[in-house]
RORONU-634299 format. One record per residue (C-alpha): residue in one letter; chain; x, y, z. Coordinates in steps of 0.05 Angstrom, whole numbers, plus 5000, padded with zeros to 4 digits. Example, Ala and Ser with C-alpha at 12.3 -4.5 7.8 and 13.67 -1.06 7.14 Angstrom:
BEGIN
 code unit   px   py   pz
    A    A 5246 4910 5156
    S    A 5273 4979 5143
END
This chain:
BEGIN
 code unit   px   py   pz
    X    A 4120 6911 6778
    X    A 4089 6991 6793
    X    A 4059 7027 6730
    X    A 4131 7061 6708
    X    A 4181 7014 6724
    X    A 4212 6987 6789
    X    A 4225 7036 6851
    X    A 4292 7067 6847
    X    A 4340 7043 6905
    X    A 4404 7074 6881
    X    A 4445 7119 6916
    X    A 4466 7181 6877
    X    A 4548 7183 6868
    X    A 4594 7243 6859
    X    A 4615 7242 6796
    X    A 4664 7297 6799
    X    A 4684 7353 6841
    X    A 4721 7413 6821
    X    A 4778 7434 6842
    X    A 4805 7375 6862
    X    A 4823 7354 6932
    X    A 4894 7372 6946
    X    A 4891 7428 6891
    X    A 4936 7488 6913
    X    A 4939 7558 6886
    X    A 4867 7553 6873
    X    A 4833 7615 6837
    X    A 4774 7609 6816
    X    A 4708 7634 6849
    X    A 4667 7572 6846
    X    A 4675 7504 6862
    X    A 4631 7460 6815
    X    A 4599 7389 6840
    X    A 4569 7337 6795
    X    A 4516 7283 6814
    X    A 4506 7219 6772
    X    A 4423 7230 6788
    X    A 4383 7290 6811
    X    A 4387 7313 6876
    X    A 4338 7345 6934
    X    A 4367 7420 6933
    X    A 4342 7421 7006
    X    A 4382 7362 7031
    X    A 4447 7379 6995
    X    A 4446 7460 7019
    X    A 4437 7419 7096
    X    A 4487 7374 7093
    X    A 4541 7428 7056
    X    A 4582 7450 7104
    X    A 4653 7487 7095
    X    A 4699 7511 7140
    X    A 4733 7557 7151
    X    A 4667 7586 7159
    X    A 4641 7640 7103
    X    A 4598 7697 7106
    X    A 4526 7698 7086
    X    A 4548 7720 7014
    X    A 4555 7645 6994
    X    A 4505 7631 6924
    X    A 4483 7559 6905
    X    A 4468 7551 6830
    X    A 4437 7487 6812
    X    A 4452 7474 6736
    X    A 4389 7464 6690
    X    A 4399 7379 6692
    X    A 4386 7384 6770
    X    A 4452 7341 6773
    X    A 4501 7400 6786
    X    A 4514 7447 6832
    X    A 4563 7514 6833
    X    A 4582 7539 6902
    X    A 4603 7604 6893
    X    A 4630 7652 6942
    X    A 4701 7698 6969
    X    A 4750 7660 6976
    X    A 4804 7676 7026
    X    A 4880 7683 7001
    X    A 4924 7633 7030
    X    A 4871 7593 7063
    X    A 4863 7525 7059
    X    A 4788 7502 7051
    X    A 4755 7437 7066
    X    A 4684 7429 7039
    X    A 4644 7367 7061
    X    A 4573 7341 7024
    X    A 4541 7302 7082
    X    A 4508 7222 7072
    X    A 4443 7258 7089
    X    A 4449 7289 7020
    X    A 4387 7249 6978
    X    A 4370 7248 6903
    X    A 4295 7251 6885
    X    A 4272 7185 6897
    X    A 4306 7197 6971
    X    A 4358 7151 6969
    X    A 4428 7182 7009
    X    A 4488 7185 6989
    X    A 4533 7130 7013
    X    A 4582 7169 7053
    X    A 4604 7235 7065
    X    A 4651 7265 7007
    X    A 4703 7317 7030
    X    A 4750 7363 6987
    X    A 4807 7406 7017
    X    A 4840 7453 6979
    X    A 4879 7514 6985
    X    A 4882 7586 6953
    X    A 4953 7586 6974
    X    A 5023 7545 6975
    X    A 4997 7501 7018
    X    A 4946 7453 7053
    X    A 4944 7459 7125
    X    A 4947 7391 7166
    X    A 4889 7401 7185
    X    A 4914 7361 7248
    X    A 4894 7380 7319
    X    A 4905 7330 7363
    X    A 4879 7321 7431
    X    A 4813 7284 7471
    X    A 4737 7287 7462
    X    A 4697 7259 7525
    X    A 4629 7250 7507
    X    A 4582 7217 7555
    X    A 4521 7214 7520
    X    A 4549 7179 7468
    X    A 4519 7220 7412
    X    A 4564 7264 7353
    X    A 4605 7309 7375
    X    A 4623 7385 7329
    X    A 4685 7411 7351
    X    A 4688 7488 7334
    X    A 4766 7516 7329
    X    A 4780 7594 7337
    X    A 4844 7630 7317
    X    A 4867 7660 7386
    X    A 4922 7719 7373
    X    A 4905 7775 7420
    X    A 4835 7765 7436
    X    A 4800 7710 7461
    X    A 4750 7684 7424
    X    A 4674 7688 7447
    X    A 4643 7621 7421
    X    A 4576 7649 7424
    X    A 4588 7707 7381
    X    A 4646 7698 7348
    X    A 4651 7649 7278
    X    A 4694 7596 7286
    X    A 4762 7594 7233
    X    A 4742 7519 7225
    X    A 4702 7475 7245
    X    A 4710 7384 7254
    X    A 4646 7336 7247
END
């Protein structure tokens, strides 16, 4: 047995996310995620996806324990948000989350259905990311404009 005990092979778990998925009328200015183990901050930040995309004013603060993270940004009124923590998030021993976690909540009275129907044909057999734009009067430019929603 190595000095200090056996290697940690247990994947990290998310203990809680606030707000809970399904919350409506959310009025706070932050999302709090609690893990059961110390998390490598860089892996968390790279695997974090928020839709609709937010501007660069997002602030990520790690609690003193290294297990709690607070994500602060200005939420828009009457919007449904989806926050995804990818399975590439790792603890300090390099163990990955077992699966992606997604929480959906709304600052308004309803949560959007989040459904778009269609078919993606991918001959290369790799992951596909779909960018969705609101199309009111001006046709969006996918190179210059931020998408309103992202589907992984």
